[in-house]
ZAMARGU-4260 file (C-alpha; in steps of 0.2 Angstrom, whole numbers, plus 5000, padded with zeros to 4 digits):
<rodrens>
0) 4937/5066/5080 | 4938/5069/5061 | 4952/5065/5052 | 4958/5073/5037 | 4974/5068/5028
5) 4983/5077/5018 | 4985/5073/4998 | 5004/5077/4998 | 5008/5064/5013 | 5019/5052/5009
10) 5032/5043/4995 | 5037/5058/4986 | 5044/5055/4967 | 5063/5053/4972 | 5060/5042/4984
15) 5046/5033/4976 | 5057/5032/4961 | 5074/5024/4972 | 5064/5011/4978 | 5055/5006/4962
20) 5073/5005/4954 | 5079/4993/4972 | 5065/4984/4968 | 5066/4981/4949 | 5085/4977/4955
25) 5081/4963/4966 | 5068/4954/4956 | 5085/4953/4942 | 5095/4945/4956 | 5111/4951/4953
30) 5117/4951/4973 | 5122/4955/4984 | 5114/4970/4988 | 5117/4984/4998 | 5116/5006/5001
35) 5129/5016/5004 | 5121/5021/5021 | 5102/5023/5024 | 5093/5024/5007 | 5078/5037/5015
40) 5077/5041/5032 | 5064/5030/5037 | 5065/5014/5049 | 5052/5006/5041 | 5057/5008/5024
45) 5074/5001/5029 | 5070/4986/5038 | 5057/4981/5026 | 5073/4983/5013 | 5082/4972/5024
50) 5070/4959/5025 | 5071/4958/5004 | 5089/4956/5004 | 5096/4975/5005 | 5106/4978/5019
55) 5116/4996/5023 | 5135/4996/5018 | 5144/5011/5029 | 5161/5006/5023 | 5161/4998/5006
60) 5180/5000/5002 | 5184/4984/5006 | 5169/4975/4998 | 5169/4966/4980 | 5157/4961/4970
65) 5137/4963/4971 | 5126/4977/4966 | 5127/4995/4978 | 5114/5010/4977 | 5118/5026/4981
70) 5106/5035/4994 | 5093/5048/4989 | 5102/5062/4999 | 5116/5062/4986 | 5136/5061/4991
75) 5150/5070/4990 | 5162/5072/4976 | 5177/5065/4988 | 5165/5047/4991 | 5158/5046/4972
80) 5176/5046/4965 | 5180/5033/4978 | 5168/5023/4976 | 5169/5024/4956 | 5184/5012/4960
85) 5177/4997/4969 | 5173/4982/4960 | 5155/4985/4962 | 5139/4989/4951 | 5134/5007/4956
90) 5118/5012/4955 | 5116/5030/4957 | 5100/5034/4965 | 5104/5052/4973 | 5084/5061/4971
95) 5086/5072/4952 | 5080/5088/4961 | 5096/5086/4974 | 5107/5080/4957 | 5101/5098/4952
100) 5106/5108/4968 | 5125/5099/4965 | 5125/5104/4951 | 5120/5122/4951 | 5134/5124/4966
105) 5148/5117/4955 | 5143/5125/4940 | 5144/5142/4950 | 5158/5139/4963 | 5168/5137/4945
110) 5163/5153/4939 | 5169/5161/4955 | 5154/5162/4967 | 5153/5160/4984 | 5138/5147/4988
115) 5130/5150/5005 | 5120/5134/5007 | 5103/5136/5018 | 5101/5118/5027 | 5105/5109/5042
120) 5124/5105/5042 | 5125/5089/5046 | 5111/5082/5035 | 5119/5068/5020 | 5112/5081/5007
125) 5119/5098/5013 | 5137/5087/5015 | 5134/5082/4998 | 5132/5100/4990 | 5147/5108/4999
130) 5158/5096/4992 | 5151/5099/4976 | 5152/5121/4978 | 5172/5118/4985 | 5181/5130/4996
135) 5167/5142/4987 | 5154/5133/5001 | 5149/5138/5016 | 5133/5133/5026 | 5118/5143/5035
140) 5106/5134/5045 | 5095/5152/5052 | 5095/5169/5054 | 5108/5172/5066 | 5120/5161/5054
145) 5116/5174/5039 | 5120/5189/5052 | 5138/5180/5055 | 5145/5180/5036 | 5160/5187/5032
150) 5162/5201/5017 | 5160/5189/5000 | 5165/5195/4984 | 5151/5184/4973 | 5137/5176/4983
155) 5125/5165/4978 | 5112/5156/4986 | 5104/5140/4986 | 5095/5128/4996 | 5093/5110/5005
160) 5079/5102/4993 | 5068/5100/5009 | 5071/5118/5018 | 5056/5130/5024 | 5050/5138/5009
165) 5046/5153/5020 | 5063/5152/5028 | 5074/5154/5014 | 5065/5170/5008 | 5065/5176/5022
170) 5086/5173/5024 | 5087/5178/5006 | 5078/5195/5010 | 5092/5197/5023 | 5107/5194/5010
175) 5099/5207/5001 | 5100/5221/5014 | 5120/5217/5014 | 5124/5210/4995 | 5109/5219/4984
180) 5117/5211/4971 | 5115/5194/4976 | 5108/5181/4964 | 5101/5165/4971 | 5092/5148/4964
185) 5078/5141/4975 | 5082/5124/4975 | 5069/5114/4988 | 5058/5103/4976 | 5039/5106/4972
190) 5035/5092/4979 | 5045/5098/4998 | 5034/5116/4995 | 5018/5107/4990 | 5016/5099/5007
195) 5023/5113/5015 | 5008/5124/5008 | 4993/5110/5011 | 4998/5108/5028 | 4997/5129/5030
200) 4982/5129/5020 | 4975/5115/5031 | 4979/5121/5048 | 4966/5133/5051 | 4953/5118/5048
205) 4961/5106/5063 | 4965/5108/5082 | 4979/5095/5082 | 4992/5088/5068 | 5000/5071/5067
210) 5016/5070/5059 | 5022/5051/5053 | 5040/5050/5049 | 5056/5045/5052 | 5067/5052/5068
215) 5081/5060/5057 | 5067/5065/5041 | 5072/5083/5039 | 5057/5084/5031 | 5046/5077/5040
220) 5053/5088/5056 | 5049/5102/5045 | 5031/5100/5043 | 5032/5097/5061 | 5039/5113/5063
225) 5029/5121/5052 | 5013/5114/5063 | 5022/5120/5078 | 5024/5137/5073 | 5003/5138/5072
230) 5000/5134/5092 | 4993/5118/5089 | 4997/5104/5098 | 5009/5093/5086 | 5011/5073/5086
235) 5027/5068/5080 | 5026/5047/5079 | 5036/5035/5068 | 5021/5021/5070 | 5006/5020/5075
240) 5011/5013/5092 | 5017/5028/5097 | 4999/5038/5096 | 4994/5044/5113 | 4976/5038/5114
245) 4973/5049/5130 | 4979/5065/5124 | 4971/5062/5105 | 4953/5059/5112 | 4952/5077/5118
250) 4954/5083/5100 | 4938/5084/5087 | 4947/5086/5072 | 4965/5080/5067 | 4977/5086/5052
255) 4985/5070/5049 | 5003/5071/5036 | 5017/5064/5033 | 5037/5067/5026 | 5044/5063/5009
260) 5049/5045/5013 | 5034/5037/5024 | 5027/5022/5016 | 5010/5022/5012 | 5005/5009/5023
265) 5012/5016/5038 | 5001/5033/5037 | 4985/5020/5033 | 4990/5011/5050 | 4992/5027/5059
270) 4976/5033/5051 | 4966/5017/5058 | 4971/5019/5074 | 4965/5037/5074 | 4949/5031/5070
275) 4950/5017/5085 | 4955/5033/5098 | 4939/5044/5092 | 4927/5028/5093 | 4936/5023/5109
280) 4933/5043/5113 | 4914/5041/5111 | 4913/5025/5120 | 4909/5015/5104 | 4924/5008/5101
285) 4924/4991/5106 | 4910/4990/5092 | 4923/4996/5078 | 4935/4983/5088 | 4922/4969/5085
290) 4917/4973/5068 | 4938/4973/5059 | 4938/4957/5068 | 4926/4948/5059 | 4929/4956/5042
295) 4949/4952/5045 | 4947/4933/5054 | 4934/4933/5036 | 4918/4923/5046 | 4907/4932/5033
300) 4914/4920/5019 | 4900/4908/5020 | 4887/4918/5020 | 4894/4928/5005 | 4893/4909/4998
305) 4877/4906/5002 | 4867/4918/4997 | 4876/4915/4981 | 4871/4901/4980 | 4851/4905/4985
310) 4853/4916/4970 | 4856/4904/4960 | 4843/4895/4966 | 4832/4905/4958 | 4839/4908/4941
315) 4842/4890/4939 | 4830/4878/4951 | 4834/4863/4960 | 4832/4859/4979 | 4846/4860/4991
320) 4858/4875/4987 | 4857/4882/5005 | 4865/4866/5011 | 4879/4865/4995 | 4881/4886/4998
325) 4886/4885/5015 | 4895/4870/5012 | 4905/4881/4999 | 4908/4894/5010 | 4913/4883/5025
330) 4927/4877/5012 | 4933/4892/5007 | 4933/4901/5024 | 4947/4886/5028 | 4956/4888/5014
335) 4956/4907/5013 | 4962/4907/5034 | 4975/4894/5032 | 4985/4902/5014 | 4985/4918/5024
340) 4992/4912/5043 | 5005/4904/5030 | 5010/4921/5019 | 5012/4929/5036 | 5022/4917/5042
345) 5034/4923/5026 | 5037/4942/5031 | 5040/4949/5046 | 5035/4965/5042 | 5017/4969/5038
350) 5010/4984/5029 | 4991/4979/5031 | 4981/4977/5049 | 4974/4961/5044 | 4992/4955/5043
355) 4993/4961/5061 | 4979/4957/5066 | 4981/4937/5057 | 4999/4937/5065 | 4990/4940/5084
360) 4977/4931/5081 | 4987/4913/5072 | 4978/4903/5084 | 4962/4906/5082 | 4964/4910/5063
365) 4969/4891/5062 | 4955/4886/5073 | 4942/4894/5063 | 4949/4883/5046 | 4949/4871/5055
370) 4930/4872/5061 | 4927/4878/5044 | 4934/4863/5037 | 4924/4850/5047 | 4909/4858/5044
375) 4913/4858/5025 | 4916/4840/5026 | 4900/4835/5039 | 4888/4844/5025 | 4900/4838/5009
380) 4891/4821/5018 | 4875/4829/5016 | 4877/4832/4998 | 4881/4815/4993 | 4896/4807/4986
385) 4898/4817/4971 | 4902/4832/4981 | 4911/4823/4996 | 4923/4818/4981 | 4925/4835/4973
390) 4927/4845/4989 | 4941/4829/4991 | 4950/4840/4975 | 4946/4854/4980 | 4956/4852/4995
395) 4970/4843/4988 | 4973/4858/4977 | 4970/4871/4990 | 4987/4860/4998 | 4995/4860/4985
400) 4995/4879/4980 | 5001/4882/4999 | 5014/4868/5000 | 5028/4881/4996 | 5026/4890/5011
405) 5026/4875/5023 | 5042/4869/5012 | 5052/4869/4997 | 5043/4862/4982 | 5053/4867/4966
410) 5039/4866/4955 | 5024/4873/4964 | 5034/4886/4972 | 5035/4891/4950 | 5014/4889/4948
415) 5014/4902/4965 | 5028/4913/4954 | 5016/4912/4940 | 5010/4933/4940 | 4992/4934/4946
420) 4992/4916/4953 | 4983/4918/4970 | 4967/4930/4960 | 4966/4917/4946 | 4967/4901/4962
425) 4951/4906/4971 | 4944/4916/4957 | 4943/4897/4950 | 4941/4891/4965 | 4925/4901/4968
430) 4915/4898/4953 | 4921/4878/4953 | 4913/4877/4973 | 4898/4890/4974 | 4892/4890/4956
435) 4898/4873/4944 | 4896/4861/4958 | 4879/4863/4966 | 4874/4868/4948 | 4879/4849/4941
440) 4874/4841/4957 | 4859/4850/4962 | 4848/4859/4947 | 4853/4843/4936 | 4861/4855/4922
445) 4871/4845/4907 | 4883/4856/4902 | 4875/4871/4891 | 4876/4889/4892 | 4864/4892/4905
450) 4875/4882/4917 | 4892/4894/4915 | 4881/4911/4918 | 4885/4912/4937 | 4901/4904/4936
455) 4907/4917/4924 | 4900/4931/4929 | 4906/4929/4948 | 4923/4926/4941 | 4924/4942/4934
460) 4915/4949/4948 | 4927/4939/4958 | 4945/4943/4949 | 4938/4963/4947 | 4937/4961/4968
465) 4956/4955/4969 | 4963/4968/4959 | 4952/4980/4968 | 4963/4976/4984 | 4981/4975/4977
470) 4979/4992/4968 | 4978/4999/4985 | 4993/4999/4991 | 5006/4996/4976 | 5023/5000/4981
475) 5019/4996/5000 | 5018/4977/4989 | 5032/4979/4980 | 5043/4986/4994 | 5036/4969/5007
480) 5042/4958/4991 | 5022/4955/4990 | 5020/4948/4969 | 5005/4953/4963 | 4996/4955/4947
485) 4996/4976/4944 | 5014/4974/4951 | 5019/4964/4934 | 5007/4974/4923 | 5009/4991/4931
490) 4993/5002/4940 | 4987/5009/4923 | 4984/4992/4915 | 4978/4983/4928 | 4964/4999/4931
495) 4957/4995/4916 | 4957/4977/4915 | 4945/4978/4933 | 4934/4991/4925 | 4932/4978/4911
500) 4931/4961/4919 | 4916/4971/4933 | 4908/4977/4917 | 4908/4959/4908 | 4902/4952/4924
505) 4886/4963/4926 | 4886/4961/4903 | 4884/4941/4906 | 4868/4944/4919 | 4861/4955/4906
510) 4866/4944/4892 | 4856/4931/4900 | 4838/4937/4904 | 4839/4947/4884 | 4841/4929/4878
515) 4827/4924/4892 | 4839/4912/4899 | 4837/4920/4917 | 4822/4930/4922 | 4821/4948/4924
520) 4826/4949/4943 | 4842/4941/4938 | 4848/4959/4934 | 4850/4963/4953 | 4868/4955/4951
525) 4875/4971/4939 | 4871/4983/4956 | 4888/4973/4964 | 4901/4977/4949 | 4893/4995/4949
530) 4896/4998/4965 | 4912/4991/4964 | 4919/5005/4949 | 4910/5016/4958 | 4918/5014/4975
535) 4938/5011/4966 | 4935/5028/4957 | 4930/5036/4973 | 4945/5026/4982 | 4957/5033/4970
540) 4951/5053/4974 | 4957/5047/4990 | 4971/5049/5002 | 4976/5034/5011 | 4958/5024/5012
545) 4954/5014/5029 | 4959/4997/5023 | 4944/4990/5034 | 4931/5001/5021 | 4941/4992/5005
550) 4940/4975/5011 | 4921/4979/5017 | 4919/4987/4998 | 4926/4974/4990 | 4919/4958/4999
555) 4900/4969/5000 | 4901/4968/4981 | 4902/4949/4982 | 4889/4949/4996 | 4876/4961/4985
560) 4878/4949/4971 | 4870/4936/4979 | 4861/4947/4992 | 4850/4956/4977 | 4845/4943/4964
565) 4841/4931/4979 | 4828/4946/4986 | 4821/4951/4970 | 4817/4935/4964 | 4811/4926/4980
570) 4797/4939/4982
</rodrens>
């Protein structure tokens, strides 16, 4: 099976705008926060908002205080009038495309037209448009409805924004036969039109179609109907858990599309599950499952620390680097697993497969954390008192940073609230434990320029790797309350920082070689930042990249940073 992912799948501009607005208001803290009805027709988004403290209010008429968001589908004229009288802060999140349809319906009604609305009569958006059209408005949902229309003096046709574009043209054509002078406005939003156009273009290349979206999402239903018109098997699901492996395993090429209110993380999980089904159908699924489990559990961390330590041995000299690298790696593996488990306990929803893995294997993850910590302590005894002392200091810092995850601690809560604090903490931990501490204790170096070459270059690379991971799903991170640096600085700025940081890491090693501080073979380090930048540029062009591939690339760059110069320098 190969999986083709539609580039237009997922949040449309209007939904993204609404979700971003809600997240921004939550950060201001002027609650309580409620939405008048569901913000969008997607249960995962609604549940994520609920976790963030945003409830649904279907009858807000007796409420007072707080902020009330108006759903993206719009509200009726009567509802809007009543809502404005309430002692609430109203935030209108009506999609601008829907707002345009409302304005057109109101204008044409005032000008004496009989407004015909092509849409689903029970949908919130259609109810809002019909309200704007007033007594002159009427709804048609099919060709049969069109034929049963009464005589109209000045008919005008518009559409629900998520309707089928081809059906709109067909209905307009039928209406013109009866009323040649009919006027119209195609109010189907461009995002819906592009989504449907791309779907039709891709249908001839696949054997089956998977459409992801909420059960009550009109535009998702439209995608499924369009796909079904070709006779292809269509599987409509809300989550990856609903995919039928037995049924899908028979198809070689599957198209994956999604409705406008489907979050990116949900699409990514469906894609990941389809790839699993592909492996299962070929009998090699267990290989992918084992490999993913190893990556998600972090067993590769000690190896990465080891090869970076061995590369330093070749460039700085001294002995005991292998033991030091393993000691640092085991300690970092322990820190990573420990904090990951605690962070997963704080959220009820997950946007990543790794989070789901941690949650379902919490005992194993904590066992690995404990074993790796004791392994680090045992190796620290072999490396001497100084190493054991600094290992204790590093452990204390890790515990203090994780303390707010265990209990309320005002000071350390503020520490974790600093934008990018997690990235900075782990960047410093890797640079210190893998580079500075071994260099001082094993290579006999004083605080000279050579001491800082490896820790600085690794710090730049590790920080770039952290941004690489954080930039994959900004919308999901924001919606689920994850506080990453890109959410504070913006995607564009953080892309520039990623490129600059990765480039700086390579330039540090190049400068060291040019100044004669390191041998020529140390330039092997530069392959890692080049790979990271190249991979990010490629992933930006890919629709909903696999989380596993993203983690393999990001952590693989760290492994390459040590392995390549080690192999080059030791031969």
